[in-house]
C-alpha positions in Angstrom: -12.2 0.6 16.3 -11.1 1.0 19.8 -8.6 -1.1 21.7 -6.3 -3.4 19.9 -6.6 -3.0 16.1 -6.9 -6.0 13.9 -4.4 -6.4 11.0 -6.3 -8.2 8.3 -4.6 -7.0 5.0 -6.4 -9.7 3.0 -9.8 -8.5 4.1 -8.9 -4.8 3.6 -7.5 -5.5 0.1 -10.6 -7.6 -0.7 -12.8 -4.5 -0.2 -10.6 -2.4 -2.5 -10.7 -5.2 -5.1 -14.5 -5.6 -4.8 -14.9 -1.8 -5.4 -12.6 -2.2 -8.5 -10.1 0.4 -7.2 -7.0 0.6 -9.3 -4.0 0.7 -7.0 -0.6 -0.8 -6.4 0.5 -2.2 -3.0 3.8 -0.6 -2.0 6.0 -0.4 1.1 6.4 -3.1 3.7 3.5 -5.3 2.5 4.8 -5.3 -1.1 8.3 -6.2 0.3 6.9 -8.9 2.4 5.0 -10.4 -0.5 8.2 -10.3 -2.5 10.0 -12.4 0.2 11.2 -9.8 2.8 11.5 -11.2 6.3 10.4 -7.9 7.8 6.8 -7.7 9.2 4.5 -4.8 8.7 1.4 -3.6 10.5 -0.1 -1.5 7.7 -1.1 -1.7 4.1 0.4 1.0 1.8 -1.2 1.7 -1.5 -0.8 4.1 -4.4 -4.1 4.6 -6.2 -4.7 5.8 -9.8 -5.6 9.5 -9.4 -8.4 9.4 -12.0 -11.7 10.8 -10.7 -13.7 7.6 -11.3 -11.1 5.6 -9.5 -11.0 8.0 -6.6 -14.8 7.7 -6.4 -14.4 3.9 -6.1 -11.7 4.4 -3.5 -14.0 6.8 -1.5 -16.8 4.2 -1.6 -14.4 1.5 -0.4 -13.1 3.7 2.4 -16.7 4.3 3.6 -17.2 0.5 3.7 -14.0 0.1 5.6 -15.1 2.6 8.2 -11.9 4.5 7.5 -10.9 7.4 9.8 -7.9 9.7 9.7 -5.0 8.6 12.1 -3.7 11.6 13.9 -1.1 10.3 16.3 -0.9 7.7 19.1 -3.3 8.4 21.9 -5.5 10.8 19.8 -8.9 9.5 18.6 -9.0 9.0 14.8 -11.2 11.5 13.0 -14.1 10.6 10.8 -14.2 12.5 7.5 -16.4 12.4 4.4 -14.3 10.8 1.7 -14.9 12.3 -1.8 -12.7 12.2 -4.9 -11.7 15.9 -4.6 -10.8 15.5 -1.0 -8.6 12.4 -1.7 -6.9 14.1 -4.6 -5.7 17.0 -2.4 -3.4 14.9 -0.2 -0.1 13.3 -1.0 -0.4 10.9 2.0 -3.3 9.8 4.1 -2.8 7.7 7.2 -6.0 5.9 8.0 -7.4 3.4 10.4 -10.0 1.0 9.1 -12.1 -1.9 10.4 -9.3 -4.2 9.2 -6.2 -2.3 10.2 -4.1 0.6 9.2 -4.2 1.8 5.6 -1.8 4.4 4.2 -2.6 6.0 0.9 0.3 7.6 -0.9 -0.5 9.3 -4.2 3.2 9.8 -5.1 5.6 7.7 -3.1 9.2 9.0 -2.7 11.3 8.3 -5.7 8.3 7.6 -8.0 5.9 9.4 -10.2 2.9 7.6 -8.7 0.5 5.0 -9.9 1.4 4.9 -13.6 5.1 4.6 -12.8 4.6 1.8 -10.3 2.0 0.0 -12.4 4.5 -0.7 -15.1 6.7 -2.9 -12.9 3.8 -4.3 -10.8 2.4 -7.8 -11.0 -0.8 -9.4 -10.0 -0.4 -11.7 -7.0 -2.9 -14.0 -5.4 -3.2 -13.4 -1.6 -6.2 -15.6 -1.0 -8.2 -18.1 -3.0 -10.4 -15.3 -4.3 -8.3 -12.1 -4.0 -5.6 -11.1 -6.5 -3.9 -7.7 -6.1 -1.4 -5.5 -7.9 2.0 -5.5 -6.1 4.9 -3.1 -6.8 8.1 -4.7 -8.0 10.9 -5.3 -5.6 13.0 -2.8 -7.6 10.3 -0.1 -7.1 10.0 -0.8 -3.4 13.7 -0.4 -3.0 13.7 2.8 -5.1 11.0 4.3 -3.0 12.5 3.2 0.4 15.9 4.5 -0.7 14.4 7.9 -1.7 12.4 8.1 1.6 15.7 7.9 3.5 14.0 6.9 6.8 16.1 4.9 9.3 13.6 2.0 9.3 13.9 1.8 5.5 17.7 2.1 5.4 17.9 -0.9 7.8 15.9 -3.0 5.3 17.6 -2.0 2.1 20.5 -4.5 2.2 18.1 -7.4 2.6 15.8 -6.1 -0.1 18.8 -5.7 -2.5 19.8 -9.3 -1.8 16.3 -10.5 -2.6 16.3 -8.5 -5.8 19.6 -9.9 -6.8 18.3 -13.5 -6.1 15.1 -12.7 -8.0 17.1 -11.5 -11.1 19.4 -14.6 -10.9 16.3 -16.9 -10.9 14.7 -15.2 -13.8 17.9 -15.5 -15.8 18.1 -19.3 -15.0 14.4 -19.9 -15.8 
């Protein structure tokens, strides 16, 4: 994992799906899959905090050769991923064999997996991989609560997309 990192979200998510990890894709990738024109260079997920699910997530992270991202210029650190370890963190920034993965147990403005799962839908990203993606309303809610400049810049566009999405569902 040295040099230029790949960004292969479909391959990364395929590993999570194969391990039967329960999660919802959030953040920039969820927005992109919902029609946002903004690119992203990482995959953000909110997993179910149940012990069995965190075990499956730990197994997937080992397969993905996940390491903790520290900061630019600092070598990522290898850790032993176990359910109790994963449950201790609100956010984990990881680098994997297929790109950056951010795990956020309770994204800003949400109550975590069960909250996000209610509005999420299953979306096909390849012929064989289908994933759970947060609703556009939930992405907006979280980005608004986070209050970061990069999120504030995207909010007007995301709100327009949500308005258009609602108009289309009323027509259909």
